[in-house]
C-alpha positions, 0 to 999 in steps of 0.5 A, a space after each residue: 489716443 494719439 495726436 489728431 490729424 486732419 487730412 483734406 484731399 479730394 482724391 478718394 484713394 489718396 485720402 483713404 491710404 493716407 488716413 490708414 497709414 497715419 492711423 497705423 502709426 498711432 494718430 487719431 485721423 479725420 478726413 475731408 474731401 472739401 475745403 468748406 467741410 474742412 473748415 467746419 471740421 477744424 473748428 469741431 476737432 481742433 486737430 494737432 496737424 492739418 494735411 491739406 491739398 491745394 486744389 479742392 472743391 468749394 474752397 482751395 486749400 491755400 485759402 483754407 490755410 489763410 482763413 485758419 491762420 487769421 483765426 486766433 484760436 486756430 492759427 497755432 495748428 501746423 499745416 502741410 500743403 500737398 499738391 501735384 502742381 510743383 511750380 508754385 507750391 513753395 510760393 503758395 505754402 509761404 503765402 498762406 502760412 503753411 509749415 511745409 509742403 509735399 509734392 504728390 505723389 509722395 511716399 506715406 513714410 515721407 509724410 509720416 516723417 514730416 508729421 512726426 517732426 512737426 508734432 514733436 
């Protein structure tokens, strides 16, 4: 199986489409709609990449990223933040240690291209 990608987004349609496109590209994909659940999943599957929405139920994505980046066993996992809120996304990405960000709405090809670059 290909590299493992965890996608965390509380918009069911976007999550479904993103998972489907990444799976078709050859990645092993996992999905979550909640920040706390995402933290549990990361520890279970140890993904090669996390695509993380900023605004989530439970705990926000940038806070999830901060928690992961403080964990010695998980801090190596690259994180891409996604959000429709463009004003502060670059700042949030820097502050939480994310490896990049994408503004919603985005084309699946754009996301796949970034994922490939990070995973090479």
